[in-house]
C-alpha positions as CSV (number, residue, x, y, z in Angstrom):
1,X,12.8,-34.6,8.7
2,X,14.1,-31.9,6.4
3,X,11.1,-29.7,7.7
4,X,12.3,-30.5,11.5
5,X,16.0,-29.4,10.9
6,X,14.9,-26.3,9.2
7,X,12.9,-25.3,12.3
8,X,15.8,-25.7,14.7
9,X,18.0,-24.0,12.4
10,X,15.9,-21.1,12.2
11,X,15.7,-20.8,16.0
12,X,19.2,-21.1,16.4
13,X,19.9,-18.2,13.8
14,X,17.3,-16.0,15.5
15,X,18.8,-16.5,18.9
16,X,22.2,-15.7,17.7
17,X,21.0,-12.6,15.5
18,X,19.1,-11.4,18.6
19,X,22.1,-11.8,20.9
20,X,24.7,-10.0,18.6
21,X,22.2,-7.2,17.7
22,X,20.6,-6.8,21.2
23,X,24.1,-6.6,22.6
24,X,25.2,-3.8,20.0
25,X,21.8,-2.1,20.9
26,X,22.8,-2.1,24.6
27,X,26.5,-0.8,23.8
28,X,25.0,2.0,21.9
29,X,22.6,3.0,24.8
30,X,19.4,2.2,22.8
31,X,16.5,0.0,23.6
32,X,17.4,-3.8,23.2
33,X,14.1,-4.2,21.5
34,X,15.5,-2.0,18.6
35,X,18.2,-4.8,18.4
36,X,15.7,-7.4,18.1
37,X,14.0,-5.8,15.3
38,X,17.3,-5.3,13.4
39,X,17.9,-8.9,14.0
40,X,14.6,-9.7,12.2
41,X,15.4,-7.4,9.4
42,X,18.7,-9.1,8.9
43,X,17.1,-12.4,8.6
44,X,14.1,-11.6,6.9
45,X,13.1,-13.3,3.4
46,X,12.8,-9.7,2.1
47,X,16.7,-9.0,2.5
48,X,19.7,-10.4,1.0
49,X,21.9,-12.8,3.1
50,X,20.8,-15.3,5.8
51,X,17.3,-15.8,6.0
52,X,14.9,-18.2,8.0
53,X,13.0,-20.7,6.4
54,X,9.4,-20.1,7.7
55,X,8.3,-16.6,9.1
56,X,5.2,-18.1,10.2
57,X,6.8,-20.2,13.0
58,X,8.2,-16.9,14.6
59,X,4.9,-15.1,14.3
60,X,3.2,-17.9,16.7
61,X,6.0,-17.4,19.0
62,X,5.7,-13.6,18.8
63,X,2.0,-14.0,19.9
64,X,3.1,-16.1,22.8
65,X,5.3,-13.1,24.0
66,X,2.2,-10.6,23.7
67,X,0.3,-12.9,25.7
68,X,2.6,-13.3,28.5
69,X,3.6,-9.8,28.8
70,X,-0.1,-8.7,29.1
71,X,-0.5,-11.4,31.7
72,X,2.4,-9.6,33.8
73,X,0.6,-6.2,33.1
74,X,-2.8,-7.7,34.2
75,X,-1.2,-8.9,37.6
76,X,0.3,-5.6,38.2
77,X,-2.8,-3.4,37.5
78,X,-5.5,-4.2,40.0
79,X,-9.1,-3.0,39.4
80,X,-8.9,-0.3,42.1
81,X,-5.9,1.1,40.4
82,X,-7.6,1.1,37.1
83,X,-10.8,2.9,38.5
84,X,-8.6,5.8,39.8
85,X,-8.3,6.8,36.2
86,X,-11.8,5.7,35.0
87,X,-12.6,9.1,33.4
88,X,-9.5,9.2,31.2
89,X,-10.2,5.6,30.2
90,X,-14.0,5.8,29.4
91,X,-14.1,9.1,27.8
92,X,-10.5,10.5,27.2
93,X,-9.1,7.5,25.4
94,X,-12.2,7.2,23.0
95,X,-11.8,11.1,22.3
96,X,-8.0,10.6,21.7
97,X,-8.8,7.8,19.2
98,X,-11.4,9.9,17.4
99,X,-9.2,12.8,17.2
100,X,-6.4,10.8,15.8
101,X,-8.9,9.3,13.0
102,X,-9.9,12.9,12.3
103,X,-6.2,13.7,11.6
104,X,-6.1,10.9,9.1
105,X,-9.2,12.0,7.4
106,X,-8.0,16.0,7.3
107,X,-4.6,14.8,5.9
108,X,-6.4,12.5,3.2
109,X,-8.8,15.3,2.2
110,X,-5.7,17.4,1.6
111,X,-4.1,14.9,-0.5
112,X,-7.2,13.7,-2.2
113,X,-7.4,10.4,-0.5
114,X,-10.7,8.3,-0.9
115,X,-12.5,9.1,2.5
116,X,-12.3,5.6,3.7
117,X,-8.5,5.5,3.3
118,X,-8.2,8.5,5.6
119,X,-10.2,6.9,8.3
120,X,-8.0,3.5,7.9
121,X,-4.8,5.6,8.1
122,X,-6.2,7.5,11.4
123,X,-7.1,4.3,12.8
124,X,-3.6,2.9,12.1
125,X,-1.9,5.8,13.7
126,X,-4.0,6.0,16.8
127,X,-2.8,2.8,18.3
128,X,0.4,3.0,20.4
129,X,2.7,-0.2,20.9
130,X,1.7,-1.3,24.2
131,X,4.9,-3.8,24.2
132,X,7.4,-1.0,23.6
133,X,5.4,1.3,26.1
134,X,5.6,-1.5,28.8
135,X,9.1,-2.2,28.2
136,X,10.3,1.5,28.5
137,X,8.1,2.1,31.7
138,X,9.6,-1.2,33.2
139,X,13.1,-0.1,32.4
140,X,12.8,3.2,33.9
141,X,10.8,2.1,36.9
142,X,8.0,4.2,36.0
143,X,4.8,1.6,35.9
144,X,3.5,3.0,39.2
145,X,4.1,6.5,38.5
146,X,1.1,8.7,37.6
147,X,2.2,9.3,33.9
148,X,3.0,5.6,33.8
149,X,-0.4,4.5,34.9
150,X,-2.1,6.9,32.7
151,X,0.0,5.9,29.5
152,X,-0.7,1.9,30.2
153,X,-4.5,2.6,30.8
154,X,-4.8,4.5,27.5
155,X,-2.7,2.1,25.6
156,X,-5.0,-0.7,26.8
157,X,-8.2,1.1,25.9
158,X,-6.5,1.4,22.4
159,X,-5.9,-2.1,22.4
160,X,-9.6,-2.9,23.0
161,X,-10.5,-0.4,20.2
162,X,-8.5,-2.5,18.0
163,X,-10.7,-5.4,18.5
164,X,-13.7,-3.3,17.4
165,X,-11.9,-1.7,14.4
166,X,-10.7,-5.3,13.2
167,X,-14.3,-6.0,12.8
168,X,-15.9,-2.8,11.7
169,X,-13.2,-1.7,9.0
170,X,-13.5,-4.7,6.5
171,X,-17.3,-3.5,6.4
172,X,-16.2,-0.4,4.2
173,X,-14.5,-2.6,1.7
174,X,-15.5,-1.9,-1.8
175,X,-16.0,-5.5,-2.5
176,X,-17.1,-6.6,0.9
177,X,-20.7,-7.7,1.7
178,X,-20.6,-7.3,5.6
179,X,-22.5,-4.5,7.1
180,X,-22.0,-2.0,10.0
181,X,-25.0,-3.6,11.8
182,X,-23.3,-7.2,11.6
183,X,-20.0,-6.0,12.7
184,X,-21.7,-4.2,15.7
185,X,-23.7,-7.1,16.7
186,X,-20.5,-9.5,16.5
187,X,-18.6,-7.0,18.9
188,X,-21.5,-6.9,21.2
189,X,-22.0,-10.6,21.3
190,X,-18.3,-11.1,22.2
191,X,-18.3,-8.6,25.0
192,X,-21.7,-10.3,26.5
193,X,-19.8,-13.8,26.5
194,X,-17.1,-12.1,28.4
195,X,-19.4,-11.4,31.2
196,X,-19.9,-15.3,32.5
197,X,-16.4,-16.0,31.8
198,X,-15.2,-12.9,34.1
199,X,-17.7,-14.1,36.8
200,X,-16.6,-17.6,36.9
201,X,-12.9,-16.8,37.1
202,X,-13.3,-14.3,39.9
203,X,-15.2,-17.1,41.6
204,X,-12.9,-20.1,40.9
205,X,-9.4,-18.6,40.9
206,X,-9.2,-17.6,44.6
207,X,-9.8,-21.0,46.0
208,X,-7.4,-22.5,43.5
209,X,-4.6,-20.1,44.1
210,X,-4.9,-20.7,47.9
211,X,-4.7,-24.7,47.5
212,X,-1.7,-24.3,45.2
213,X,0.0,-22.1,47.5
214,X,0.1,-24.6,50.2
215,X,2.1,-27.0,48.0
216,X,5.0,-24.8,48.0
217,X,6.1,-26.2,44.7
218,X,7.5,-23.7,42.3
219,X,7.0,-26.3,39.3
220,X,3.2,-26.5,40.0
221,X,3.0,-22.8,40.6
222,X,4.6,-22.2,37.1
223,X,2.2,-24.4,35.5
224,X,-0.6,-23.0,37.1
225,X,0.3,-19.3,35.9
226,X,1.0,-20.8,32.3
227,X,-2.7,-22.5,32.2
228,X,-4.5,-19.5,33.6
229,X,-2.6,-17.3,31.2
230,X,-2.9,-19.2,27.9
231,X,-6.1,-21.0,28.9
232,X,-8.1,-17.7,29.3
233,X,-6.5,-15.9,26.5
234,X,-7.6,-18.9,24.2
235,X,-11.1,-18.7,25.6
236,X,-11.4,-14.9,25.1
237,X,-10.1,-15.3,21.7
238,X,-12.6,-17.9,21.1
239,X,-15.6,-15.6,21.8
240,X,-14.3,-13.0,19.4
241,X,-11.9,-10.8,21.3
242,X,-8.3,-10.8,21.1
243,X,-5.6,-13.0,22.8
244,X,-3.7,-9.9,24.1
245,X,-6.8,-8.7,25.9
246,X,-7.7,-12.3,27.1
247,X,-4.3,-12.3,28.7
248,X,-4.5,-9.1,30.5
249,X,-7.9,-10.2,31.7
250,X,-6.4,-13.3,33.0
251,X,-3.8,-11.5,35.0
252,X,-6.4,-9.0,36.6
253,X,-8.7,-12.2,37.5
254,X,-6.1,-13.4,39.9
255,X,-6.4,-10.3,41.9
256,X,-3.1,-8.4,43.5
257,X,-1.8,-10.8,46.3
258,X,1.8,-11.7,47.1
259,X,1.3,-15.2,45.8
260,X,0.0,-13.9,42.2
261,X,3.2,-11.6,42.0
262,X,5.4,-14.5,42.6
263,X,3.6,-16.4,39.6
264,X,4.2,-13.3,37.5
265,X,7.9,-13.4,38.5
266,X,8.2,-17.0,37.7
267,X,7.0,-16.5,34.0
268,X,9.4,-13.4,33.5
269,X,12.2,-15.1,31.9
270,X,10.1,-17.2,29.6
271,X,8.3,-14.1,28.9
272,X,11.4,-12.0,27.9
273,X,12.4,-15.0,25.5
274,X,9.2,-14.9,23.7
275,X,9.2,-11.1,23.8
276,X,12.4,-10.9,21.8
277,X,10.8,-13.3,19.2
278,X,8.0,-10.8,19.1
279,X,10.3,-8.0,17.8
280,X,12.3,-10.1,15.7
281,X,9.4,-11.1,13.8
282,X,8.4,-7.4,13.3
283,X,11.6,-6.9,11.6
284,X,11.0,-10.0,9.5
285,X,7.9,-8.3,8.0
286,X,9.6,-5.2,6.7
287,X,10.5,-4.8,3.1
288,X,13.4,-2.2,2.5
289,X,12.9,-2.5,-1.4
290,X,9.5,-0.4,-1.0
291,X,11.2,2.5,0.9
292,X,12.6,4.2,-2.0
293,X,9.0,4.4,-3.5
294,X,7.0,5.1,-0.3
295,X,9.3,7.6,1.4
296,X,7.1,10.5,1.2
297,X,4.3,8.1,2.9
298,X,6.8,7.3,5.6
299,X,7.6,10.7,6.5
300,X,3.7,11.6,6.4
301,X,3.0,8.9,8.8
302,X,6.0,9.7,11.3
303,X,4.8,13.3,11.3
304,X,1.4,12.3,12.2
305,X,2.5,10.1,15.1
306,X,5.5,12.1,16.4
307,X,3.6,15.6,16.2
308,X,0.0,15.1,15.7
309,X,-0.5,12.2,18.5
310,X,1.6,14.1,20.9
311,X,-0.8,17.2,20.5
312,X,-3.8,15.0,20.8
313,X,-2.8,13.1,23.9
314,X,-1.2,16.0,25.8
315,X,-4.5,17.9,25.1
316,X,-6.7,15.2,26.2
317,X,-4.7,14.6,29.5
318,X,-4.6,18.3,30.3
319,X,-8.4,18.3,29.5
320,X,-8.8,15.9,32.6
321,X,-7.0,18.4,34.9
322,X,-3.7,16.6,35.2
323,X,-0.7,18.6,35.6
324,X,1.0,19.8,32.5
325,X,4.3,17.6,33.2
326,X,2.1,14.5,33.4
327,X,0.2,15.4,30.4
328,X,3.5,16.0,28.6
329,X,5.2,12.8,29.5
330,X,1.7,10.9,28.3
331,X,1.9,12.7,25.0
332,X,5.4,11.8,24.5
333,X,5.0,8.1,25.6
334,X,2.0,7.6,23.1
335,X,4.1,9.0,20.1
336,X,4.9,5.6,18.5
337,X,2.9,2.7,16.7
338,X,3.5,-0.8,16.6
339,X,2.0,-4.3,16.9
340,X,-1.4,-3.5,16.8
341,X,-1.2,-0.9,14.1
342,X,0.5,-3.8,11.9
343,X,-3.1,-5.8,12.6
344,X,-5.2,-2.8,11.4
345,X,-3.0,-2.1,8.3
346,X,-3.1,-5.9,7.4
347,X,-6.7,-5.7,7.8
348,X,-7.3,-2.6,6.0
349,X,-5.0,-3.6,3.0
350,X,-6.9,-7.1,2.7
351,X,-10.3,-5.0,2.4
352,X,-8.8,-2.8,-0.2
353,X,-8.8,0.2,2.0
354,X,-5.0,0.9,1.7
355,X,-2.4,0.1,-0.9
356,X,0.7,-2.3,-0.3
357,X,3.0,0.8,-0.5
358,X,1.1,2.3,2.4
359,X,1.2,-1.0,4.3
360,X,5.0,-1.2,4.2
361,X,5.1,2.4,5.1
362,X,3.5,1.6,8.2
363,X,6.1,-0.9,9.1
364,X,8.7,1.5,8.4
365,X,7.0,4.1,10.4
366,X,6.8,2.1,13.3
367,X,10.4,1.4,13.5
368,X,11.1,5.1,13.1
369,X,8.8,6.2,15.7
370,X,10.0,3.5,18.3
371,X,13.4,4.5,18.1
372,X,12.6,8.3,18.0
373,X,10.2,7.5,21.2
374,X,12.9,5.6,23.1
375,X,15.6,8.3,22.2
376,X,13.1,11.2,23.4
377,X,12.8,9.1,26.7
378,X,16.5,8.9,27.3
379,X,16.6,12.9,28.0
380,X,13.6,12.7,30.4
381,X,14.5,12.3,34.1
382,X,12.7,9.3,35.5
383,X,10.1,10.2,38.0
384,X,9.8,6.6,39.9
385,X,7.6,6.8,43.0
386,X,5.6,9.8,41.9
387,X,2.6,10.4,43.8
388,X,-0.7,9.7,41.8
389,X,-3.3,12.5,41.6
390,X,-6.9,11.1,41.6
391,X,-8.4,11.3,38.1
392,X,-11.5,13.8,37.8
393,X,-13.9,14.4,34.8
394,X,-13.1,17.4,32.7
395,X,-16.2,19.3,33.9
396,X,-15.4,19.1,37.7
397,X,-12.5,21.4,39.3
398,X,-9.6,19.4,40.7
399,X,-10.5,20.8,44.2
400,X,-13.8,18.6,44.0
């Protein structure tokens, strides 16, 4: 009974803090998500004052927010749209990730780090926050713009790369017994298991949607959307891939009809509540007491993200013959790190690849880069409705 009362007290505190801090961020013309992070920092067990009883409860709610948001993205991005930027996705994204890892290795070599620590840092900074990116693009009405589609596509490929890296990085642990061969087999097996799931979903979902649409019942439609979203996400996680990727695929499997967009709209309010929990939970993970010691690391990570990633992604997009203004905006949009960087940092720390100070520096750098990224975007004029340009491989002239 005591535990029960703690849960509801914690939820009430989080809602109150998120409301107050979110309103404050809005009044200051900053992204509301930064207000949510501040709310989590105020309620964190690692800071003085009011604190929640159990942070893990909100980590679960945060994961639901990620799942629902990725489900919405899957619905909005049809397969034909994704194929328009297939060369950037298949070639450019891996190239950009490798260049980011190379930056980490180069900086690590200059500072005398072990090689694997430089690799781990490069992996951590290579992943932008899909959550932050989507909220910024949605607020600006630029999801369908050329640079918006490119940013989301590159970010989704980065999220997929995280699935592979979370398996591969522990293989480099000094005390680990896993091998790269075992890691590669685990990833390959998970991807092979994804094929029959996708085939079954594409065959079963259209007639199911048609039957539910005939009921004209909003409650049944909402339950259908949540069942498909959470069910597919759980199934994809069970075969070894991430919940976020599963939720994105669930939305993609539904196709791109008026009814599926109605399903996405019905889940929007619920999604926004759980997304708020996500950013509050990010604030709860931060430990300000470590910032005095790790500020050089924080500045280093911030520099690698804001400057290094901007150069990398602007160059990669230009390599594929996109206009400079498109490449410039994509480069700016990816100059932040977030939720999946936290996952890679946790995996790296548990494997002994990075120190706890570097882990906490990653969390602080995430907050700083998100704030800087949002501030930079405020000075860019929105380009909603910009006509997309077809994607072409680097070796082929744009006129081809």
